[in-house]
C-alpha positions as CSV (number, residue, x, y, z in Angstrom):
1,X,-0.1,0.3,0.2
2,X,1.3,3.3,-0.7
3,X,2.5,5.9,1.8
4,X,-0.1,8.4,0.5
5,X,-3.0,5.8,1.3
6,X,-1.4,5.5,4.5
7,X,-1.3,8.8,5.2
8,X,-4.6,9.5,4.0
9,X,-6.7,7.0,6.2
10,X,-4.5,8.0,8.9
11,X,-5.5,11.5,8.9
12,X,-9.4,9.9,8.6
13,X,-8.8,8.2,11.7
14,X,-6.8,10.4,13.1
15,X,-10.1,12.8,13.2
16,X,-12.2,10.2,14.3
17,X,-10.1,9.7,16.9
18,X,-10.1,13.3,18.2
19,X,-13.5,13.5,18.1
20,X,-13.6,9.8,20.4
21,X,-10.9,10.5,22.5
22,X,-9.4,13.8,22.2
23,X,-6.5,16.0,20.8
24,X,-3.9,13.5,21.8
25,X,-5.4,10.4,20.3
26,X,-5.8,12.0,17.1
27,X,-2.4,12.6,16.8
28,X,-1.4,9.0,18.3
29,X,-4.0,7.7,15.2
30,X,-1.6,9.2,13.5
31,X,1.1,7.7,14.8
32,X,0.2,4.5,14.9
33,X,-1.1,4.8,10.5
34,X,2.3,5.4,9.6
35,X,5.0,5.0,11.8
36,X,5.0,1.3,11.4
37,X,6.4,1.4,8.0
38,X,9.7,2.6,9.7
39,X,10.7,-1.2,9.1
40,X,10.8,-0.9,5.4
41,X,13.8,1.5,6.1
42,X,15.2,-1.5,7.6
43,X,14.3,-3.9,4.6
44,X,15.5,-1.5,2.0
45,X,18.8,-1.7,4.2
46,X,19.1,-5.3,4.7
47,X,18.4,-6.0,1.3
48,X,21.4,-4.1,0.1
49,X,19.4,-2.0,-2.7
50,X,22.1,0.3,-2.4
51,X,21.9,4.5,-2.8
52,X,19.1,5.3,-1.2
53,X,16.7,8.5,-2.5
54,X,13.2,9.1,-1.4
55,X,11.8,8.1,-5.1
56,X,13.9,4.7,-5.4
57,X,12.4,3.7,-2.2
58,X,8.9,4.0,-3.1
59,X,9.4,3.1,-6.7
60,X,11.2,-0.2,-5.7
61,X,8.8,-1.0,-2.9
62,X,5.5,-0.9,-4.5
63,X,7.3,-2.6,-7.5
64,X,8.2,-5.8,-5.3
65,X,11.1,-5.6,-6.3
66,X,12.9,-6.5,-2.9
67,X,13.7,-10.3,-2.4
68,X,13.3,-10.1,0.9
69,X,10.5,-9.4,3.0
70,X,11.5,-8.9,6.9
71,X,8.7,-6.2,8.2
72,X,10.1,-6.4,11.6
73,X,7.3,-3.7,12.4
74,X,4.6,-5.5,10.6
75,X,4.6,-8.9,13.0
76,X,1.4,-9.7,14.2
77,X,3.3,-11.4,17.2
78,X,3.1,-7.9,18.6
79,X,0.5,-6.1,16.7
80,X,-2.9,-8.6,17.6
81,X,-1.8,-8.2,21.4
82,X,-1.6,-5.2,21.6
83,X,-4.8,-4.3,19.9
84,X,-6.2,-6.8,22.4
85,X,-5.0,-5.0,24.9
86,X,-5.5,-1.8,23.8
87,X,-9.4,-2.2,23.5
88,X,-10.1,-4.8,26.4
89,X,-7.8,-2.9,29.1
90,X,-6.3,0.7,27.8
91,X,-7.9,3.1,29.8
92,X,-5.5,5.8,28.0
93,X,-6.7,7.7,24.9
94,X,-3.3,7.6,23.8
95,X,-3.2,3.8,23.4
96,X,-6.4,3.8,22.0
97,X,-5.5,6.4,19.2
98,X,-2.1,4.6,18.2
99,X,-4.6,1.0,18.7
100,X,-6.8,2.7,16.2
101,X,-4.3,3.9,13.7
102,X,-2.4,0.8,13.4
103,X,-5.9,-1.1,12.9
104,X,-6.2,1.0,10.1
105,X,-2.7,0.2,8.3
106,X,-2.6,-3.4,9.0
107,X,-6.6,-3.7,7.4
108,X,-5.0,-1.8,4.3
109,X,-1.6,-3.6,4.3
110,X,-4.0,-6.7,4.3
111,X,-6.7,-5.7,1.6
112,X,-3.7,-4.2,-0.3
113,X,-0.3,-5.9,-0.4
114,X,-1.1,-9.3,-1.8
115,X,0.6,-11.3,0.9
116,X,-0.7,-14.7,2.4
117,X,-2.3,-14.1,5.6
118,X,0.3,-16.0,7.7
119,X,3.1,-13.6,6.2
120,X,1.4,-11.1,8.8
121,X,3.2,-13.5,11.1
122,X,6.9,-12.5,11.8
123,X,8.1,-16.1,12.5
124,X,6.2,-17.2,9.2
125,X,8.4,-15.0,7.6
126,X,11.5,-16.4,9.1
127,X,10.0,-20.1,8.3
128,X,10.1,-19.2,4.6
129,X,13.8,-17.5,5.0
130,X,12.0,-13.8,4.5
131,X,11.6,-14.6,0.3
132,X,9.2,-12.5,-0.8
133,X,8.1,-14.3,-3.6
134,X,7.1,-17.3,-1.2
135,X,5.1,-15.0,0.7
136,X,2.9,-13.0,-1.6
137,X,-0.1,-15.0,-3.0
138,X,-1.0,-12.4,-5.4
139,X,1.0,-9.5,-7.2
140,X,-0.7,-6.3,-6.5
141,X,-0.6,-3.5,-9.6
142,X,2.7,-2.0,-8.6
143,X,4.7,-5.0,-9.4
144,X,2.8,-6.1,-12.4
145,X,3.1,-3.0,-14.1
146,X,7.2,-3.5,-13.7
147,X,7.4,-7.0,-14.0
148,X,5.0,-7.5,-16.4
149,X,3.1,-10.5,-14.9
150,X,3.6,-12.1,-12.1
151,X,5.0,-15.6,-13.9
152,X,8.0,-13.1,-14.6
153,X,8.2,-12.1,-10.8
154,X,7.8,-15.4,-9.3
155,X,10.9,-16.4,-12.4
156,X,12.3,-13.0,-11.2
157,X,13.0,-12.1,-14.8
158,X,11.3,-8.9,-16.1
159,X,9.1,-9.1,-19.0
160,X,10.1,-7.4,-22.5
161,X,8.4,-4.2,-23.4
162,X,5.9,-4.7,-25.7
163,X,4.4,-2.1,-27.7
164,X,0.6,-1.3,-25.2
165,X,-0.7,-0.7,-28.4
166,X,-1.9,-3.0,-30.6
167,X,-2.5,-2.4,-34.8
168,X,-5.6,-1.9,-35.9
169,X,-7.2,-3.3,-39.2
170,X,-5.6,-2.6,-42.4
171,X,-8.3,-0.2,-43.9
172,X,-8.2,0.0,-48.2
173,X,-9.6,2.6,-49.8
174,X,-11.4,2.3,-53.3
């Protein structure tokens, strides 16, 4: 899911949290919906993707060009217990706001990233060697646009660029 989409949805969740639990919860909700993505920077580094620029970083991630997904902050092993605690026991508006933002982020990722459901567990990713091709069930549009097809991505070879417009019928004037 794109950073812009996460920021947009997090803004809406923050507004709702602010109305429900106060301004501090609004700030916490926005943080909960966006800060979790800091682990993508670790993935960039651990995958040795080269010189970092924001443009390269966003495009490579959206195109599914990282061979390994570590995503330590996106681990269900800590997210699920935190959400349960926040909704069942926490009284702090900050905790509730952060949890609301985190939940919105997780839902967006579940719907838009094409990962297998168990791939949101760090232990599952570890068991499969963090290999992105073993963790993704459906390559999202950004990946297909870069690779050409899901098959090409699974093979690790980009399809050659073909003409996007098929030739039309030949018309002969009499």
